[in-house]
C-alpha positions in Angstrom: 0.0 0.0 0.0 1.2 3.4 -0.9 2.2 5.8 1.8 -0.3 8.2 0.6 -3.1 5.6 1.0 -1.7 4.7 4.3 -1.7 8.3 5.4 -5.2 8.7 3.9 -6.4 5.6 5.7 -4.8 6.7 9.0 -6.3 10.1 8.6 -9.6 8.6 7.8 -9.3 6.2 10.7 -8.4 9.1 13.0 -11.2 11.2 11.7 -13.7 8.3 12.2 -12.3 7.6 15.6 -12.6 11.2 16.6 -16.0 11.4 15.1 -17.2 8.4 17.1 -15.7 9.7 20.3 -16.9 13.3 19.9 -20.4 12.2 18.8 -20.7 9.7 21.7 -19.6 12.3 24.2 -22.2 14.9 22.9 -24.8 12.2 22.7 -24.3 11.2 26.4 -24.2 14.9 27.5 -27.4 15.7 25.6 -29.1 12.6 27.0 -28.2 13.4 30.6 -29.2 17.1 30.3 -32.5 16.1 28.8 -33.2 13.5 31.5 -32.3 16.0 34.2 -34.6 18.6 32.7 -37.5 16.1 32.5 -36.8 14.9 36.1 -36.7 18.5 37.4 -40.0 19.4 35.7 -41.7 16.3 37.2 -40.4 17.1 40.6 -41.7 20.7 40.3 -45.1 19.5 39.1 -45.4 17.0 42.0 -44.3 19.5 44.6 -46.5 22.3 43.4 -49.5 20.0 42.9 -49.2 18.5 46.4 -48.8 22.0 47.9 -52.0 23.2 46.1 -54.0 20.1 47.1 -52.8 20.5 50.8 -53.7 24.2 50.7 -57.1 23.4 49.2 -57.8 20.9 52.0 -56.7 23.4 54.6 -59.0 26.1 53.1 -61.9 23.6 53.3 -61.1 23.0 57.0 -60.8 26.8 57.8 -64.0 27.5 55.8 -65.9 24.8 57.7 -64.5 25.9 61.1 -65.6 29.5 60.4 -69.0 28.4 59.3 -69.3 26.2 62.5 -69.2 29.5 64.5 -72.5 30.6 62.9 -74.8 32.1 65.5 -77.9 31.1 63.5 -76.9 27.4 63.5 -75.9 27.5 67.1 -79.3 29.0 68.0 -81.0 26.0 66.3 -78.9 23.5 68.2 -79.4 25.3 71.5 -83.2 25.4 70.8 -83.2 21.6 70.1 -81.3 20.9 73.3 -84.0 22.7 75.3 -86.9 21.3 73.3 -86.9 18.7 70.5 -89.7 20.8 68.9 -87.6 23.9 68.0 -89.4 27.0 66.7 -90.2 27.0 63.0 -88.6 30.4 62.6 -85.3 29.2 64.1 -85.3 26.1 61.9 -86.2 28.1 58.7 -83.5 30.6 59.4 -80.9 27.8 59.8 -82.1 26.1 56.6 -81.9 29.4 54.6 -78.3 29.9 55.9 -77.2 26.4 54.9 -78.8 26.6 51.4 -77.5 30.1 50.7 -74.0 29.2 51.7 -74.1 26.0 49.6 -75.4 28.0 46.6 -72.4 30.3 47.0 -69.9 27.4 46.8 -70.5 25.2 43.8 -67.9 22.7 44.9 -69.9 22.0 48.1 -72.4 19.2 47.4 -74.2 19.4 50.7 -74.1 20.9 54.3 -75.3 18.7 57.2 -75.9 20.0 60.7 -75.8 17.1 63.2 -76.9 17.3 66.8 -74.9 15.8 69.7 -76.4 12.4 69.0 -75.4 12.3 65.4 -78.9 13.0 63.9 -79.2 15.3 61.0 -81.3 18.3 62.2 -80.8 20.6 59.2 -79.3 20.3 55.7 -79.0 22.2 52.5 -80.7 19.1 51.1 -84.0 18.6 53.0 -84.1 14.9 52.1 -81.2 14.3 54.5 -83.0 15.7 57.6 -83.6 13.0 60.2 -80.9 10.6 59.0 -78.8 8.9 61.7 -75.1 9.7 61.1 -73.9 8.7 64.6 -71.7 5.9 63.2 -70.3 7.8 60.3 -66.5 8.7 60.6 -67.2 12.4 59.9 -69.3 12.5 63.1 -67.2 10.2 65.3 -63.9 11.9 64.6 -65.2 15.5 64.7 -66.3 15.7 68.3 -63.1 17.5 69.3 -61.2 18.5 66.2 -61.8 19.2 62.5 -61.8 16.0 60.5 -61.6 15.2 56.7 -63.1 11.9 55.7 -61.2 10.2 52.9 -62.6 10.2 49.4 -65.7 7.9 49.0 -68.4 7.2 46.4 -72.0 7.9 47.3 -74.2 5.3 45.5 -77.3 7.3 46.5 -75.9 10.5 45.1 -73.8 9.1 42.3 -71.0 11.4 43.3 -67.3 11.2 44.3 -67.0 13.1 47.6 -64.8 14.0 50.6 -66.4 15.2 53.8 -65.0 18.0 56.1 -66.5 18.1 59.5 -66.0 20.4 62.5 -67.3 20.3 66.1 -70.0 22.8 67.1 -69.3 24.1 70.6 -71.5 26.2 72.9 -70.1 29.8 72.6 -70.6 30.3 76.3 -69.5 27.0 77.9 -67.5 25.3 75.0 -69.7 22.3 75.5 -70.0 19.9 72.5 -73.5 20.4 71.0 -73.2 19.1 67.4 -71.2 18.7 64.2 -71.2 20.7 60.9 -70.4 18.5 57.9 -69.5 19.8 54.4 -69.7 17.1 51.7 -67.4 18.4 49.0 -67.3 17.2 45.4 -63.9 16.0 44.1 -64.0 18.3 41.1 -61.9 21.0 43.0 -59.0 18.5 43.4 -59.6 17.3 39.8 -59.1 20.8 38.5 -55.9 21.3 40.4 -54.4 18.1 39.0 -55.7 18.7 35.5 -54.1 22.2 35.4 -50.8 20.7 36.7 -50.7 18.0 34.0 -50.5 20.5 31.2 -50.8 19.8 27.5 -48.6 16.6 27.4 -50.2 13.7 25.6 -49.2 11.0 28.2 -48.4 13.2 31.2 -50.9 12.9 34.1 -51.1 13.8 37.8 -53.3 11.6 40.1 -53.8 10.8 43.8 -53.7 7.4 45.4 -55.3 6.9 48.9 -53.6 5.2 51.8 -55.0 1.8 50.7 -53.4 2.1 47.3 -56.4 2.9 45.2 -56.8 5.8 42.7 -59.2 8.5 43.9 -58.8 10.9 40.9 -59.7 10.3 37.2 -57.2 8.5 35.0 -56.2 10.0 31.6 -56.3 6.6 30.0 -58.8 4.3 31.9 -62.4 4.8 32.9 -64.1 4.1 36.2 -60.9 3.9 38.3 -62.2 5.6 41.4 -61.4 3.3 44.4 -61.1 0.5 41.9 -57.7 0.9 40.3 -54.9 -0.5 42.5 -51.5 1.3 42.4 -48.3 -0.3 43.7 -47.3 2.6 45.9 -44.9 0.5 48.1 -42.9 -0.6 45.1 -42.9 2.9 43.8 -41.5 4.2 47.1 -38.8 1.6 47.2 -37.6 2.7 43.7 -37.4 6.3 44.9 -35.1 5.6 47.9 -32.1 7.2 46.1 -33.8 9.8 43.9 -37.0 11.8 43.4 -37.7 10.5 39.8 -37.4 7.1 38.4 -38.6 4.8 35.6 -41.2 2.2 36.5 -44.2 0.4 35.1 -47.4 2.2 36.1 -50.9 0.9 36.8 -51.4 0.2 33.0 -48.1 -1.7 32.9 -46.6 1.0 30.7 -43.1 2.3 31.6 -43.2 5.9 32.7 -41.0 8.5 34.3 -42.6 9.4 37.7 -42.3 11.4 40.9 -44.5 11.4 43.9 -45.2 13.6 47.0 -46.7 12.5 50.2 -49.7 14.4 51.6 -49.5 13.5 55.3 -52.9 14.8 56.6 -54.8 12.4 54.3 -52.0 9.8 53.9 -52.4 10.3 50.1 -49.7 9.9 47.5 -49.7 12.4 44.6 -48.2 10.8 41.5 -46.8 12.8 38.6 -45.7 10.8 35.5 -45.2 10.8 31.8 -44.7 7.9 29.4 -41.1 7.0 28.9 -41.6 6.9 25.2 -42.8 10.5 25.0 -40.3 11.7 27.6 -37.3 10.3 25.8 -38.6 10.9 22.2 -35.8 13.5 21.7 -33.2 10.8 22.6 -34.4 8.7 19.7 -33.8 11.6 17.4 -30.4 12.0 18.9 -29.6 8.3 18.3 -30.6 8.6 14.6 -28.5 11.7 14.2 -25.6 9.8 15.8 -25.9 7.0 13.1 -26.1 9.6 10.4 -23.0 11.3 11.7 -21.1 8.0 11.7 -22.1 7.3 8.1 -21.2 10.8 6.8 -18.1 11.3 4.8 -15.2 11.2 7.3 -13.8 14.4 5.7 -16.7 16.4 7.2 -17.2 14.3 10.3 -15.4 16.7 12.6 -17.0 19.8 11.3 -20.4 18.2 11.3 -20.0 17.0 14.9 -19.2 20.5 16.0 -22.2 21.8 14.2 -24.5 19.2 15.6 -23.1 19.9 19.1 -24.2 23.6 18.6 -27.5 22.6 17.2 -28.4 19.9 19.6 -26.7 20.6 22.9 -27.4 24.4 22.8 -31.2 24.1 23.0 -30.9 21.4 25.7 -28.7 23.7 27.8 -31.2 26.5 27.4 -33.9 24.1 28.4 -32.0 23.0 31.5 -31.2 26.6 32.4 -34.9 27.4 32.0 -35.8 24.5 34.3 -33.4 25.8 36.9 -34.9 29.3 36.7 -38.4 27.9 37.0 -37.4 25.6 39.8 -36.2 28.7 41.7 -39.8 30.0 41.6 -39.9 32.2 38.5 -42.9 30.7 36.8 -43.0 33.6 34.2 -39.8 32.5 32.5 -40.3 30.9 29.1 -37.9 28.2 27.8 -39.5 27.5 24.4 -37.2 27.4 21.4 -38.1 28.1 17.8 -37.1 24.5 16.9 -39.8 22.3 15.3 -38.2 19.1 16.5 -39.0 17.1 19.7 -36.8 19.4 21.9 -38.7 22.4 20.7 -42.0 20.6 21.3 -40.8 19.5 24.7 -39.7 23.0 25.6 -43.1 24.4 24.6 -44.9 21.6 26.5 -42.8 22.7 29.5 -44.0 26.3 29.0 -47.6 25.1 28.9 -47.1 23.2 32.1 -45.4 26.2 33.7 -48.3 28.4 32.5 -50.8 26.1 34.1 -48.8 26.0 37.3 -48.8 29.8 37.2 -52.5 29.9 36.8 -52.8 27.4 39.6 -50.5 29.6 41.7 -52.7 32.7 40.9 -55.8 30.8 41.9 -54.1 29.7 45.1 -53.2 33.3 45.9 -56.7 34.5 45.1 -58.2 31.9 47.4 -55.7 32.8 50.1 -56.3 36.5 49.8 -60.1 36.0 50.0 -59.8 34.3 53.3 -60.8 36.7 56.1 -57.5 36.2 57.8 -53.8 35.6 57.2 -52.7 32.2 55.9 -49.1 31.2 56.7 -46.5 28.6 56.4 -43.8 28.8 59.0 -40.7 26.9 60.1 -40.9 25.0 63.4 -38.1 27.0 64.9 -38.3 29.3 68.0 -39.0 32.4 65.9 -41.7 30.7 63.7 -39.8 32.0 60.7 -42.3 32.6 57.9 -41.8 30.9 54.6 -45.0 32.5 53.4 -47.7 34.7 55.0 -50.6 36.4 53.1 -50.8 40.1 52.9 -53.9 40.2 55.1 -51.5 40.1 58.1 -51.1 43.9 57.6 -54.8 44.4 58.2 -54.4 42.5 61.5 -51.2 43.8 63.0 -50.2 46.8 60.8 -46.9 45.3 59.6 -46.6 44.2 55.9 -46.2 40.5 55.1 -42.6 41.2 53.7 -41.5 42.1 57.3 -42.0 38.5 58.4 -40.8 36.5 55.4 -37.4 35.0 56.6 -37.6 37.4 59.6 -36.6 40.2 57.3 -37.5 43.0 59.7 -39.1 41.1 62.6 -40.2 37.7 63.6 -43.9 36.9 64.2 -43.0 35.8 67.8 -41.7 39.4 68.4 -45.3 40.8 68.1 -46.9 38.3 70.5 -48.0 39.9 73.7 -45.2 39.0 76.3 -47.6 37.5 78.9 -49.1 35.2 76.2 -45.9 34.0 74.6 -45.3 31.1 76.9 -48.8 29.8 76.5 -48.6 30.1 72.7 -45.3 28.2 72.5 -46.5 25.5 74.9 -49.8 25.0 73.0 -48.1 24.6 69.6 -45.3 22.4 71.0 -47.8 20.0 72.5 -49.9 19.8 69.3 -46.8 19.2 67.2 -45.6 16.5 69.6 -49.0 14.8 69.4 -49.3 15.5 65.6 -52.7 17.1 66.1 -54.1 20.5 65.0 -53.9 23.4 67.4 -56.3 26.3 68.0 -55.7 29.2 70.4 -56.6 32.8 71.2 -53.9 35.3 72.3 -52.9 38.9 72.1 -50.5 40.7 69.8 -49.0 44.2 69.8 -49.8 46.0 66.6 -47.6 48.6 64.8 -49.4 51.4 66.7 -48.7 49.7 70.0 -52.3 48.8 70.5 -53.1 45.3 71.9 -55.4 43.1 69.8 -56.9 39.6 70.2 -56.3 37.1 67.4 -57.5 33.5 66.8 -55.0 31.1 65.3 -55.6 27.6 63.9 -52.9 25.4 62.4 -51.1 22.1 62.3 -47.7 20.6 61.7 -46.7 19.2 58.3 -44.5 16.1 58.6 -42.4 14.0 56.2 -42.8 10.2 55.9 -40.5 9.7 58.9 -42.6 12.0 61.1 -40.1 14.9 61.0 -41.6 18.3 61.2 -41.3 20.2 57.9 -43.6 23.3 58.4 -46.4 24.8 60.4 -49.4 25.6 58.2 -52.3 27.6 59.5 -54.4 30.8 59.6 -54.5 33.9 61.9 -57.8 35.8 62.3 -58.6 39.2 63.9 -61.1 38.5 66.7 -60.6 41.7 68.6 -64.1 43.1 68.1 -65.6 39.7 68.8 -63.6 39.5 72.0 -64.8 43.0 73.0 -68.4 42.0 72.3 -67.9 38.7 74.2 -66.4 40.6 77.3 -69.3 43.1 77.1 -71.8 40.3 77.0 -70.2 38.6 80.0 -70.1 41.9 81.9 -73.7 42.6 80.9 -74.9 39.2 81.9 -73.1 39.4 85.3 -74.5 42.9 85.8 -78.1 41.7 85.1 -77.7 38.6 87.3 -76.2 40.6 90.2 -78.4 43.7 89.7 -80.1 45.0 92.8 -83.2 45.6 90.6 -85.4 42.8 89.2 -85.1 42.3 85.5 -87.7 40.6 83.2 -87.5 39.8 79.5 -90.6 38.8 77.5 -91.3 38.0 73.8 -93.3 40.3 71.6 -96.5 38.7 73.0 -95.6 39.3 76.6 -94.6 35.7 77.5 -91.7 35.7 80.1 -88.5 34.3 78.7 -86.0 35.3 81.5 -86.0 36.7 85.0 -83.0 37.4 87.2 -82.4 36.3 90.8 -83.7 39.6 92.2 -87.1 39.0 90.6 -87.3 35.7 92.4 -86.4 37.3 95.7 -88.9 40.2 95.1 -91.9 38.2 94.0 -91.4 34.8 95.6 -91.7 33.0 92.3 -88.9 30.9 90.9 -87.6 31.3 87.4 -89.0 27.9 86.4 -92.5 28.9 87.7 -92.7 32.2 85.6 -90.9 31.4 82.4 -93.5 30.7 79.8 -96.1 32.7 81.8 -97.6 36.1 81.3 -96.6 38.9 83.8 -100.3 39.2 84.6 -99.8 36.4 87.3 -98.5 39.4 89.4 -101.6 41.5 88.9 -103.4 42.5 92.1 -106.6 43.8 90.5 -106.0 47.3 91.9 -105.2 48.8 88.4 -107.8 48.7 85.7 -107.7 47.7 82.0 -107.1 51.3 80.9 -103.8 51.3 82.8 -102.6 48.2 81.0 -103.9 49.4 77.6 -101.9 52.6 77.9 -98.8 50.5 78.8 -99.1 48.2 75.8 -99.8 51.0 73.4 -96.6 52.8 74.6 -94.2 49.9 74.4 -95.6 48.5 71.1 -95.0 51.9 69.6 -91.3 51.5 70.5 -91.4 54.1 73.4 -90.2 53.4 76.9 -92.9 53.2 79.6 -92.3 54.2 83.2 -94.7 53.8 85.9 -95.7 52.0 89.1 -97.5 48.7 89.6 -99.5 47.6 92.6 -98.8 43.9 92.3 -99.2 40.7 94.4 -96.5 38.3 95.4 -96.7 34.5 95.3 -97.7 34.4 99.0 -100.5 36.9 98.3 -98.7 39.9 99.8 -99.4 43.2 98.0 -96.4 45.4 97.1 -95.5 48.5 95.0 -92.9 48.4 92.3 -91.4 51.0 90.0 -90.9 49.7 86.5 -89.2 50.8 83.2 -90.2 48.8 80.1 -88.5 49.1 76.8 -88.7 47.4 73.4 -85.8 45.4 71.9 -85.5 45.5 68.1 -83.7 43.3 65.6 -81.5 44.5 62.7 -84.6 45.1 60.6 -86.1 47.4 63.3 -88.8 44.8 64.3 -89.7 44.5 67.9 -88.7 41.0 69.1 -88.9 41.3 72.9 -89.5 43.6 75.8 -87.2 44.2 78.8 -88.5 45.4 82.2 -86.4 46.7 85.1 -88.4 46.6 88.3 -87.7 47.9 91.8 -89.7 47.2 95.0 -90.7 50.7 96.3 -93.2 49.5 98.9 -91.1 50.7 101.8 -90.3 53.9 100.0 -94.0 54.6 99.4 -94.7 54.0 103.1 -91.9 56.3 104.1 -92.9 59.0 101.6 -96.4 58.9 102.9 -95.2 59.3 106.5 -92.8 62.1 105.4 -95.6 63.9 103.6 -97.8 63.7 106.7 -94.9 65.1 108.8 -94.2 67.8 106.3 -97.8 68.9 106.4 -97.6 69.0 110.2 -94.3 70.9 110.1 -95.7 73.3 107.5 -98.6 74.1 109.8 -96.2 74.6 112.7 -93.9 76.8 110.6 -96.8 78.9 109.5 -97.9 79.3 113.1 -94.4 80.3 114.1 -94.1 82.8 111.3 -97.5 84.3 112.1 -96.5 84.4 115.9 -93.1 86.1 115.2 -94.8 88.6 112.9 -97.6 89.4 115.4 -95.2 89.5 118.4 -92.7 91.7 116.5 -95.4 94.2 115.4 -96.8 94.3 119.0 -93.4 94.9 120.5 -92.3 97.6 118.2 -94.8 100.2 119.5 -94.1 99.9 123.2 -90.3 99.7 122.5 -90.5 102.9 120.6 -92.3 104.6 123.5 -89.8 103.2 126.1 -86.8 104.2 123.9 -88.2 107.8 123.5 -88.9 108.1 127.3 -85.3 106.9 128.2 -83.9 109.4 125.6 -85.9 112.3 127.2 -84.5 111.4 130.7 -81.0 111.1 129.3 -81.3 114.5 127.6 -82.3 116.1 130.9 -85.7 117.2 129.7 -87.3 115.9 132.9 -84.5 117.0 135.1 -80.9 116.4 135.9 -79.7 112.9 136.6 -76.5 111.7 138.3 -73.7 109.7 136.7 -75.0 106.4 138.0 -78.5 107.0 136.6 -76.9 108.1 133.3 -74.9 104.9 133.0 -78.0 102.7 133.8 -80.2 104.6 131.4 -77.5 104.5 128.7 -77.2 100.7 129.1 -81.0 100.4 128.9 -81.1 102.4 125.7 -78.4 100.2 124.1 -80.4 97.1 125.0 -83.6 98.7 123.7 -81.8 99.4 120.4 -80.5 95.8 120.3 -84.0 94.4 120.9 -85.3 96.7 118.2 -82.7 95.3 115.8 -83.6 91.7 116.8 -87.3 92.5 116.1 -86.5 94.0 112.7 -84.3 91.0 111.9 -87.0 88.6 112.9 -89.5 90.5 110.7 -87.1 90.4 107.8 -86.4 86.7 108.1 -90.1 86.0 108.6 -90.9 87.9 105.4 -88.1 86.2 103.4 -89.2 82.7 104.5 -92.9 83.4 103.8 -92.1 84.9 100.4 -93.6 88.3 101.3 -90.6 90.4 100.5 -91.2 92.6 97.5 -88.1 93.9 95.8 -88.1 97.4 94.5 -85.7 97.1 91.7 -84.2 100.0 89.7 -80.9 100.7 87.8 -78.2 101.3 90.5 -74.7 102.7 90.0 -72.6 100.2 92.0 -69.7 102.6 92.4 -72.0 105.0 94.2 -73.7 102.3 96.2 -70.4 100.9 97.6 -69.1 104.5 98.3 -72.3 105.1 100.4 -71.9 101.8 102.2 -68.3 102.5 103.0 -69.1 105.9 104.4 -71.4 104.3 107.0 -68.6 102.3 108.5 -65.5 104.6 108.2 -65.9 106.1 111.6 -66.3 102.7 113.4 -63.4 101.3 111.5 -61.1 104.2 112.5 -62.2 103.7 116.1 -60.9 100.1 116.0 -57.8 101.1 114.0 -58.9 99.3 110.9 -58.6 100.3 107.3 -61.3 99.8 104.7 -59.9 98.9 101.3 -62.0 99.2 98.1 -61.1 97.7 94.8 -63.3 98.6 91.8 -62.8 98.4 88.0 -61.5 101.8 86.7 -63.4 101.7 83.4 -66.8 100.6 82.2 -70.3 101.1 83.3 -71.2 99.3 86.5 -75.0 99.6 86.7 -77.2 96.8 87.9 -81.0 96.4 88.1 -81.5 95.6 91.8 -83.3 96.6 95.0 -80.8 99.2 96.3 -81.9 99.2 99.9 -81.8 95.4 100.2 -78.3 95.2 98.7 -77.1 97.9 101.1 -78.6 95.8 103.9 -76.6 92.8 102.6 -73.3 94.9 102.6 -74.3 96.3 106.1 -74.7 92.8 107.6 -71.4 91.5 106.0 -69.3 94.5 106.8 -70.7 94.8 110.3 -69.9 91.1 110.8 -66.3 91.7 109.7 -65.9 94.7 112.0 -67.2 92.7 114.9 -64.6 89.9 114.6 -61.5 91.9 113.3 -59.2 93.5 115.8 -56.4 94.6 113.4 -55.6 94.7 109.7 -58.3 95.8 107.3 -61.8 95.2 105.8 -61.7 94.6 102.0 -64.5 95.4 99.5 -64.0 94.4 95.8 -66.1 94.0 92.7 -65.3 91.9 89.5 -67.3 92.0 86.3 -67.7 88.4 85.1 -69.8 89.3 82.0 -73.2 87.6 82.8 -72.9 88.4 86.5 -71.1 90.7 89.0 -69.1 89.1 91.8 -68.7 91.0 95.1 -66.3 90.2 97.9 -66.2 91.4 101.5 -63.0 90.2 103.2 -61.3 90.7 106.6 -58.2 89.8 108.5 -60.2 88.7 111.6 -60.3 85.5 113.6 -61.7 83.3 110.8 -64.0 80.3 111.1 -63.2 76.6 111.5 -63.9 74.1 108.7 -66.5 72.3 110.7 -68.4 75.5 111.3 -68.4 76.7 107.7 -71.6 74.7 106.7 -73.5 76.4 109.6 -72.6 80.0 108.8 -75.9 80.9 107.0 -78.2 79.2 109.5 -80.5 81.2 111.7 -79.3 82.2 115.2 -75.8 80.8 114.6 -72.9 82.8 116.2 -69.2 82.0 116.2 -66.3 83.6 118.1 -68.7 85.4 120.5 -66.8 86.6 123.7 -68.6 87.1 127.0 -68.6 90.7 128.3 -69.6 94.1 127.2 -68.6 93.7 123.6 -70.9 94.2 120.6 -73.5 91.5 120.5 -75.2 90.1 117.4 -78.6 88.5 116.7 -77.4 85.5 114.7 -79.7 86.5 111.8 -77.6 88.9 109.7 -76.0 86.3 107.5 -79.3 84.3 107.1 -81.0 87.6 105.9 -78.1 88.4 103.6 -78.4 84.9 102.0 -82.1 85.2 101.6 -81.9 88.7 99.9 -79.1 87.5 97.5 -81.2 84.5 96.5 -84.2 86.7 96.0 -82.0 88.5 93.4 -81.3 85.0 91.8 -77.7 85.3 93.0 -75.4 83.0 95.0 -73.4 83.6 98.3 -70.7 81.5 99.9 -67.8 81.9 102.4 -64.1 81.0 102.4 -62.3 81.1 105.7 -59.5 79.6 107.8 -59.0 80.1 111.6 -56.6 83.0 112.3 -56.5 84.0 108.6 -59.7 86.0 108.2 -62.8 85.4 106.2 -64.0 86.1 102.7 -67.8 86.5 101.9 -68.5 86.3 98.2 -71.8 86.8 96.4 -72.9 87.2 92.8 -75.8 89.1 91.2 -76.8 88.4 87.6 -76.9 91.2 85.1 -80.2 90.3 83.6 -82.5 90.6 86.5 -86.3 90.0 86.0 -88.5 93.0 86.8 
């Protein structure tokens, strides 16, 4: 063989060898990348689908729990507990609520309301009423916690169903009174799985129950529900080392598959695609490999490089796209323009991603429509949030982003410190026991206000029982808690009220009485409930009285009056009563509430008091008439005696010696004092009998005070006292008053100050307060003790009087001053301390009636 041929052969052999090696390497790389991309997509599909199914189930539980707190349904159960024959209105209201709620949720097939014995007492389907469900799992397992019954087929209804049931507890005592059951069609789960499967011809996502039977439709077989057995054990054994593997499915066809375990229902979610469809691009690669090997060796190397760019490049882009999608960016598109299997596969992946995105949007819409915050948190000490819905801001004021990964704060940091230990212990015990937890506690909002929240959740565990996450919901119950506390306080106030309370329906039939009613009437609550209050009637009040009462309260007005009633033992008694109507939200009167008070003793005392007042009034009238008559009768002889003494003192009758002069002077002073007493008695008598007639006119106050001061200047100088006057410098100071009477007030007050002041000064001041004038007479005298201040304006009261020849008072001056000020519609009071003087203050209104 020629050297040239040898060289050519060697070159050709080398090229062929290189071509085989390079092509094989690229083939293996492409195959591995394509397999990894397919595996990644299956894993994403399984994980996302299982998460959506688990969330859907949790939403059903939360929805059922919230509905189990319905006051309307509780009222029916409470009524049935009291009487098997509940009121038709209560039953109809409950039925309307069940039917309306069912109509609003097309995925709900039926609502059942079971009493504590398991009997159906209300249903959105009237045909179910009366059925005994006491042995059904959804009754037996829901007495304490929320329960989801595994998928089953109802022969009667021809429907695939799951049942979600929640206990009904008495809102006051937490006593078990029934179960609310929601029978849910499987179409909701079917939709989630169908959206996840995408547009692939052989790809499907289905669920197998804990017994190994399919409970969702098959893409290839009919009538598989609880009939098609799936080898989940063998599938789990194959997946010990990886998340995706090749295995024969329930049809016997080899598929690529992945699964996720849904612990709450012990379901397996299977995501698979036929091996043939999945690896169709590998067949194309194998054909290309053969073509490359048969191509002219001269172009083998160049062709291999070209094929590498053509084949490996899109696969790398596909793998990169899968990695981006796997990181959570569902909006990323990996589709290529190629029309081959790789391009078809990439576009199929885009379709599946789009369906996942729609499913994700649907999930977020469902979460955002829940009246609370849905969360997924780590089981660490800070409850680090992996996800929490935006409704958390409406609850605590902080945005959801603050809690994700403890970005700005942990959720634990806003729990009220005194409740933190209780919250941690409750959740820890529930996680250890692998049961749901429910609790109420307080949080501190962003504005530092303390609010009550209700939380319900449960742990999510892997197949080995290790805690993965905490899933649950947080709801604002602050207003509910306030109403609850108010109701408790109101109930306690009514029960402990010192007044008797009665509640009747709109027809007057008694529905409630408090303990005070029993004490007051002698009837027990059991004896009067269901009766009409007429059992208390004594017959002393006629039909017209009760007719006016009913007309008043049925018009919505409050009636107040007195009943003369009869107790159980026949004793008559008086009671004061207020009766008011109670309306519902439509403004319709539903009941009446009466507050009653036994006033028998008060009536007796009032009658005695009125009799004594009449006697005292007669005595006071006699006293006033006696004082007036005596005073008038004494004034004339006193005037004659005084005039005779004065004539003798003046020497008209003849000279008198010093001793006689002293005796007569003393007599004259006592005659003057007696005259003042008589005048004071006449004044106080007129004031008390209302016979004082004021002669009002416009008076210049500056002139009035100047004239008053001039009357006392000489006496003040004699005692070494100064009279200080303080008046406004500007403005008109005229007042419509009885000038003589106001001078009399000043005379009494200034005279009183002079009497008890030995040094210092007497002060007179005036302040214009707009609608009234305030006058003050002050001194630096001996003052008055605190215990004597309330007695100052009483008649005949004297304080600080010293025995001897000093100036004596009548004890009536301040009483007269008070009476005259009040006749002018004014006020008078005193401020004083012992040793620091006294201050008498009185006001006169500007607008005095004529």
